[in-house]
C-alpha positions as CSV (number, residue, x, y, z in Angstrom):
1,M,126.9,126.4,50.3
2,K,130.1,127.3,49.1
3,T,131.5,126.0,45.6
4,K,134.2,126.9,42.9
5,A,133.3,129.0,40.2
6,A,135.0,130.8,37.3
7,V,133.8,134.1,37.3
8,L,134.5,137.2,34.6
9,W,134.8,140.3,36.5
10,G,135.2,142.5,33.4
11,L,135.5,143.4,29.8
12,G,138.7,141.6,28.2
13,Q,139.8,139.8,31.3
14,K,140.7,136.3,32.4
15,W,138.2,134.0,33.8
16,E,139.1,134.0,37.7
17,V,138.6,130.6,39.5
18,E,137.3,131.2,43.3
19,E,135.2,130.2,46.0
20,V,131.9,131.8,45.7
21,E,128.6,131.8,47.8
22,L,125.3,130.0,46.3
23,D,122.0,130.4,47.8
24,P,119.2,127.0,47.7
25,P,116.7,127.1,45.2
26,K,113.9,129.2,45.5
27,R,110.1,128.6,44.2
28,G,110.6,126.9,40.6
29,E,114.2,126.3,40.6
30,V,116.5,123.4,41.0
31,L,119.9,122.7,42.2
32,V,121.9,120.6,39.8
33,R,125.4,119.1,40.5
34,L,127.3,119.3,37.6
35,A,129.3,116.6,35.6
36,A,130.7,118.3,33.0
37,S,130.3,122.2,31.1
38,G,131.3,122.5,27.3
39,L,133.5,125.6,26.4
40,C,131.3,127.2,24.1
41,H,132.4,130.3,22.0
42,S,129.4,132.4,23.0
43,D,131.3,132.3,26.5
44,E,134.3,134.2,25.0
45,H,131.9,136.7,23.4
46,L,131.1,137.7,27.1
47,V,135.0,138.2,27.5
48,T,135.3,140.3,24.0
49,G,131.8,142.2,24.5
50,D,130.2,140.8,21.4
51,I,127.4,139.6,23.8
52,P,127.1,142.6,26.2
53,I,126.5,141.1,29.6
54,Q,126.6,143.1,33.2
55,F,129.5,141.8,35.4
56,P,130.5,140.1,37.0
57,V,129.2,136.8,35.6
58,L,129.4,133.2,36.4
59,G,130.3,131.9,32.8
60,G,129.2,128.4,31.2
61,H,126.0,127.6,29.4
62,E,126.3,124.0,28.2
63,G,126.4,121.3,30.9
64,A,124.6,118.3,32.4
65,G,124.5,116.8,36.0
66,V,122.3,115.6,38.7
67,V,119.5,117.2,40.6
68,V,120.5,117.4,44.1
69,E,117.6,119.9,45.6
70,V,114.5,121.3,44.1
71,G,112.6,124.3,45.0
72,E,108.8,124.6,46.1
73,G,106.6,123.9,43.5
74,V,108.8,122.0,41.2
75,V,107.2,118.7,39.9
76,E,108.9,118.3,36.5
77,V,112.1,116.4,37.8
78,E,113.1,115.2,41.2
79,V,116.3,114.4,43.2
80,G,118.4,111.9,41.6
81,D,117.2,112.7,38.5
82,H,119.8,113.5,35.5
83,V,119.4,116.7,33.4
84,V,120.8,118.7,30.6
85,L,120.8,122.4,31.2
86,S,119.1,124.2,28.1
87,F,120.6,127.7,28.0
88,L,117.0,129.1,26.8
89,P,114.5,128.6,29.3
90,T,110.9,127.7,28.5
91,C,107.9,128.9,30.4
92,G,105.2,126.7,28.0
93,R,102.8,129.4,28.3
94,C,103.8,132.4,26.3
95,S,102.4,133.1,22.6
96,Y,105.9,131.6,21.3
97,C,105.7,128.4,23.6
98,A,102.2,128.0,22.6
99,R,103.0,128.0,18.8
100,G,105.9,125.4,19.4
101,M,108.8,128.0,19.0
102,T,110.0,127.6,22.4
103,N,113.6,128.8,21.6
104,L,112.1,131.9,21.3
105,C,110.3,131.9,25.0
106,D,109.7,135.4,26.2
107,Q,111.7,134.3,29.4
108,G,114.8,134.1,27.0
109,A,114.8,137.9,27.5
110,S,116.2,137.7,30.7
111,V,119.3,135.2,30.0
112,L,121.7,138.1,29.2
113,L,120.7,140.3,32.5
114,G,122.6,138.5,35.4
115,P,119.8,137.9,37.9
116,Q,117.2,135.0,37.8
117,L,114.0,135.3,36.7
118,D,112.5,137.1,39.9
119,G,115.2,139.7,39.5
120,T,117.6,138.3,42.5
121,Y,120.7,136.4,42.3
122,R,121.8,133.2,43.6
123,F,125.7,133.4,43.5
124,H,127.8,135.8,45.7
125,A,131.7,136.7,45.6
126,R,133.5,139.6,46.9
127,G,130.7,141.3,48.6
128,Q,128.8,141.5,45.2
129,D,126.1,139.7,43.4
130,V,127.1,137.2,40.4
131,G,125.0,136.9,37.2
132,Q,124.7,133.8,35.5
133,M,125.2,132.9,31.8
134,C,121.9,132.3,30.3
135,L,120.5,131.9,33.9
136,L,122.7,128.7,34.5
137,G,126.4,129.4,35.0
138,T,127.9,125.9,34.3
139,F,131.6,126.7,35.2
140,T,131.2,125.5,38.5
141,E,130.1,122.0,40.1
142,H,127.1,123.2,41.7
143,T,124.5,125.7,40.2
144,V,120.8,126.8,40.9
145,V,118.7,127.1,37.6
146,P,115.0,127.6,36.6
147,V,113.1,124.5,36.3
148,G,112.4,125.6,32.7
149,S,116.2,125.2,32.1
150,V,116.4,121.9,32.7
151,V,115.6,118.7,30.3
152,K,115.4,115.1,32.2
153,I,117.5,112.5,30.3
154,D,117.8,108.6,30.7
155,K,120.6,107.8,33.4
156,D,122.4,105.6,30.9
157,I,123.6,108.5,28.9
158,P,127.1,109.4,29.8
159,L,126.7,113.2,31.4
160,V,130.3,114.3,30.1
161,N,128.8,113.7,26.4
162,A,125.2,114.6,27.2
163,A,126.7,118.5,28.4
164,L,127.6,119.1,24.3
165,V,123.7,118.7,23.8
166,G,122.7,121.5,25.9
167,C,124.2,124.0,23.2
168,G,126.6,122.9,20.6
169,V,125.1,119.9,19.3
170,T,121.4,120.7,19.1
171,T,122.3,124.3,17.6
172,G,124.5,123.0,14.9
173,F,121.9,120.3,14.0
174,G,119.1,122.3,14.0
175,T,120.6,124.9,12.1
176,M,121.1,122.5,9.1
177,V,118.1,120.2,9.6
178,R,115.2,122.8,11.4
179,T,116.2,126.5,10.1
180,G,118.1,125.2,7.1
181,E,115.4,122.6,6.1
182,V,118.0,120.3,4.7
183,K,116.5,117.8,2.2
184,P,117.9,114.4,1.0
185,G,120.1,114.9,-2.1
186,D,120.8,118.7,-1.1
187,T,124.0,120.1,-1.6
188,V,124.9,122.3,1.4
189,V,127.9,124.2,2.7
190,V,129.2,124.9,6.5
191,A,131.1,128.0,6.8
192,G,133.2,127.8,10.2
193,I,133.7,124.3,11.6
194,G,133.9,124.7,15.4
195,G,131.5,123.4,18.2
196,I,128.4,124.6,16.3
197,G,129.7,123.8,12.4
198,I,130.8,120.4,13.3
199,N,127.1,119.6,14.2
200,A,125.7,121.3,11.1
201,V,127.8,119.0,9.2
202,Q,126.5,116.1,11.0
203,G,122.8,117.5,10.6
204,A,123.6,117.6,6.9
205,R,124.7,114.0,6.8
206,I,121.9,112.6,8.8
207,G,119.5,114.8,6.8
208,G,120.4,113.1,3.7
209,A,122.6,116.0,1.9
210,R,124.5,114.7,-1.0
211,H,127.4,117.2,-1.0
212,I,128.5,118.6,2.2
213,V,131.2,121.2,1.7
214,A,133.0,122.3,4.8
215,I,134.7,125.8,5.0
216,D,137.3,126.6,7.6
217,P,141.0,128.0,7.2
218,V,142.6,125.5,9.9
219,E,143.5,122.1,8.4
220,L,142.6,120.4,11.5
221,K,139.0,121.5,11.4
222,R,139.0,120.6,7.7
223,E,140.3,117.0,8.3
224,K,137.3,116.6,11.3
225,A,134.7,117.8,9.1
226,Q,135.1,114.6,6.8
227,E,135.4,112.4,9.8
228,F,131.7,113.8,10.5
229,G,130.5,113.7,7.0
230,A,131.9,116.2,5.1
231,T,132.4,115.4,1.3
232,H,134.2,118.3,0.3
233,V,136.1,120.9,2.2
234,A,137.6,124.4,1.4
235,A,139.8,127.1,3.3
236,S,137.6,129.9,2.2
237,I,134.7,130.8,0.6
238,D,136.3,132.0,-2.4
239,D,137.8,128.6,-2.7
240,A,134.6,126.9,-2.2
241,W,132.7,128.5,-4.8
242,P,134.3,126.5,-7.8
243,V,133.8,123.3,-6.0
244,V,130.0,123.9,-5.2
245,A,129.7,125.0,-8.9
246,E,131.0,122.1,-10.2
247,L,129.4,119.5,-7.9
248,T,125.9,121.2,-9.1
249,R,126.6,121.9,-12.5
250,G,126.2,125.5,-11.8
251,Q,122.8,125.5,-9.6
252,L,124.9,126.1,-6.8
253,A,124.1,125.2,-3.1
254,D,120.7,125.0,-1.5
255,V,122.0,125.8,1.9
256,C,125.0,127.5,3.4
257,V,125.2,127.9,7.5
258,L,127.5,130.5,8.9
259,T,128.8,129.3,11.9
260,M,132.2,131.2,12.4
261,D,133.4,132.6,15.5
262,V,131.9,136.3,14.6
263,A,129.3,137.1,12.0
264,E,130.5,140.3,9.9
265,G,128.4,142.2,7.5
266,D,130.6,141.7,4.4
267,V,130.2,138.0,4.6
268,I,126.4,137.7,3.7
269,A,127.3,138.6,0.2
270,P,129.6,135.9,-0.7
271,A,127.3,133.5,1.1
272,L,124.5,134.5,-1.1
273,A,126.5,134.0,-4.0
274,L,127.1,130.2,-2.9
275,V,123.3,129.5,-2.9
276,G,121.3,129.0,-5.9
277,K,117.7,129.8,-6.7
278,R,115.5,129.8,-3.6
279,G,119.0,128.6,-1.7
280,K,118.9,129.5,2.1
281,V,121.9,131.5,3.8
282,V,121.5,130.6,7.8
283,V,123.3,132.8,10.4
284,T,123.9,131.2,13.4
285,A,127.1,133.1,14.2
286,I,126.9,135.8,16.5
287,G,127.3,139.3,15.4
288,N,128.3,142.3,17.3
289,P,125.0,144.3,18.3
290,A,127.0,147.3,16.9
291,Q,127.1,145.9,13.5
292,M,124.4,147.4,11.5
293,D,126.1,147.2,7.9
294,V,125.4,144.2,5.5
295,K,126.5,144.0,1.8
296,T,124.4,141.8,-0.4
297,N,123.0,141.9,-3.9
298,L,119.3,142.8,-3.8
299,F,118.7,142.1,-7.3
300,E,119.7,138.5,-6.9
301,L,117.9,138.4,-3.6
302,T,114.8,139.1,-5.2
303,L,115.0,137.6,-8.9
304,Y,116.3,134.2,-7.5
305,E,114.2,134.3,-4.2
306,K,117.1,133.8,-2.4
307,Q,116.8,133.7,1.6
308,I,118.7,135.1,4.7
309,R,117.5,133.4,7.9
310,G,118.6,133.6,11.5
311,S,118.8,131.0,13.8
312,L,118.7,130.5,17.6
313,F,119.6,127.3,18.8
314,G,119.1,126.0,15.6
315,S,115.2,126.6,15.7
316,S,115.0,123.7,18.2
317,N,113.0,122.7,21.0
318,A,115.0,121.7,24.0
319,Q,112.2,119.3,25.6
320,H,111.8,117.4,22.3
321,D,115.0,117.7,20.6
322,V,117.4,116.9,23.4
323,P,116.0,113.6,24.2
324,R,115.7,113.0,20.6
325,L,119.2,113.7,19.8
326,L,120.5,111.5,22.9
327,E,118.4,108.3,21.4
328,M,120.3,109.0,18.0
329,Y,123.6,109.1,19.8
330,R,122.7,105.8,21.9
331,S,121.9,104.2,18.3
332,G,125.1,105.5,16.7
333,V,123.6,107.7,14.5
334,L,125.1,110.8,16.0
335,K,128.5,111.4,17.1
336,L,129.6,113.1,20.6
337,D,132.4,111.2,21.6
338,E,134.4,112.2,18.8
339,L,133.6,115.8,19.7
340,I,135.5,116.1,22.9
341,T,139.0,117.3,21.9
342,T,140.2,117.6,25.2
343,T,139.0,117.9,28.8
344,Y,140.3,120.3,31.2
345,S,139.5,120.9,35.3
346,L,137.6,124.0,36.3
347,D,141.4,125.8,37.0
348,E,142.2,125.2,33.5
349,V,139.2,127.2,31.7
350,N,141.6,129.8,30.4
351,Q,143.9,127.3,29.0
352,G,140.8,125.5,27.4
353,Y,139.6,129.2,25.8
354,D,143.4,129.5,24.3
355,D,143.0,126.1,23.0
356,M,139.7,127.0,21.2
357,K,141.1,130.2,20.0
358,S,144.1,128.7,18.8
359,G,142.1,126.1,16.7
360,R,143.3,122.9,18.5
361,N,139.7,122.0,19.7
362,L,136.3,121.2,18.2
363,R,134.9,121.3,21.7
364,G,136.8,121.1,25.0
365,V,135.0,120.2,27.8
366,I,135.4,120.7,31.4
367,V,135.2,117.5,33.9
368,F,134.4,117.8,37.5
């Protein structure tokens, strides 16, 4: 079939919206008609090279839609089911899945290679095979994905809102609640209030944190953070330190999560300075793979038992956590409607990323 898609043809280029050819689903795959796709910063990392990937590639990894065809052997979903797409596939059989760490499934090693799990491509344009971001490619109305990348959801949940739980909401919430292990009464810091950081703020609020300090240089984002549960805001890590020190009578924060646009090595030391004894710094922001230098105080790391943790998808389990978060949305505990700052057509994808880079959006969403 033919469908329109936003394709990235090379490093530093714009997304080009054009007609592409889409093959039907093979064994273990499903064809999904998408209702919406979030404009996540990770797709901008493809443009800048912070996430290396083969070109050309169909962007988008945060989406929700309706199953319109299933391949041979698929029994987990059927035509007509509403699904959220998870950017990390799960096989359910590898060592990591068997231990409940589905976000680290061995199949995840394939997400940036381009082809599907069998090594072949489903999208084609200009006489070339086109890869799919995270095996998904949600910047198109129709896509073919592995059945391990879909999560069935209730049909009463608006698909445009549900799309955000495919990445940003689950990652941000899990970064604070699962990787950061926030506890009632904790003092926490969130550095970087974008699509991930704002949901880390939500996670802190829902997890019972007493003080939630949100850091961002953009005034709009500091204001939004307070709407989602931040008790205090600051424009920089340096500005946040005296606030955290006063709130905690010098004991400092229990958790600091880093959700800025790009993780840099020189931010680790200031982040560790914000947490107290046995405090955790959780790195969710993507760093350039060539970044090898990290500055920190090893004396404090040992004597105060401070910790640095990485967090992929918020250490979450898509099949469990996506439906659970949507239940929380339905009950009014989790905010989704308020996350969507602006909606765009597929043809406006580049405008959406310009708005994101300019600090005008918490989350822009392509609506089909």
